[in-house]
C-alpha positions as CSV (number, residue, x, y, z in Angstrom):
1,X,0.0,0.0,0.0
2,X,1.4,3.4,-0.9
3,X,1.7,6.2,1.5
4,X,-0.9,8.2,-0.4
5,X,-3.3,5.2,-0.2
6,X,-2.7,4.9,3.5
7,X,-3.3,8.6,4.0
8,X,-6.6,8.5,2.0
9,X,-7.8,5.5,3.9
10,X,-6.8,6.5,7.4
11,X,-7.3,10.3,7.5
12,X,-11.1,10.5,7.2
13,X,-11.8,8.1,10.0
14,X,-9.1,9.7,12.2
15,X,-10.6,13.2,11.6
16,X,-14.2,12.1,12.4
17,X,-13.1,10.2,15.5
18,X,-14.1,6.8,14.2
19,X,-10.5,5.6,14.4
20,X,-8.1,6.4,17.2
21,X,-4.4,7.2,16.6
22,X,-3.3,4.1,18.5
23,X,-5.4,1.9,16.2
24,X,-4.1,3.7,13.1
25,X,-0.5,3.1,14.2
26,X,-1.3,-0.7,14.4
27,X,-2.6,-0.6,10.9
28,X,0.4,1.2,9.6
29,X,2.8,-1.2,11.4
30,X,1.0,-4.2,9.9
31,X,1.4,-2.8,6.4
32,X,5.0,-1.7,6.8
Protein backbone atom coordinates (compact mmCIF):
# COMPACT_ATOMS: atom_id res chain seq x y z
CA UNK A 1 0.00 0.00 0.00
CA UNK A 2 1.42 3.37 -0.93
CA UNK A 3 1.72 6.24 1.49
CA UNK A 4 -0.94 8.18 -0.42
CA UNK A 5 -3.35 5.25 -0.25
CA UNK A 6 -2.75 4.86 3.50
CA UNK A 7 -3.35 8.57 4.01
CA UNK A 8 -6.56 8.50 1.99
CA UNK A 9 -7.77 5.43 3.90
CA UNK A 10 -6.84 6.49 7.43
CA UNK A 11 -7.29 10.26 7.47
CA UNK A 12 -11.10 10.52 7.16
CA UNK A 13 -11.82 8.08 10.04
CA UNK A 14 -9.14 9.75 12.16
CA UNK A 15 -10.62 13.20 11.56
CA UNK A 16 -14.16 12.03 12.33
CA UNK A 17 -13.13 10.23 15.51
CA UNK A 18 -14.12 6.79 14.20
CA UNK A 19 -10.50 5.65 14.40
CA UNK A 20 -8.07 6.38 17.22
CA UNK A 21 -4.43 7.23 16.57
CA UNK A 22 -3.31 4.13 18.49
CA UNK A 23 -5.40 1.93 16.18
CA UNK A 24 -4.11 3.71 13.09
CA UNK A 25 -0.53 3.12 14.25
CA UNK A 26 -1.25 -0.62 14.43
CA UNK A 27 -2.65 -0.59 10.90
CA UNK A 28 0.45 1.18 9.59
CA UNK A 29 2.79 -1.19 11.48
CA UNK A 30 1.04 -4.19 9.94
CA UNK A 31 1.36 -2.75 6.44
CA UNK A 32 5.01 -1.75 6.81
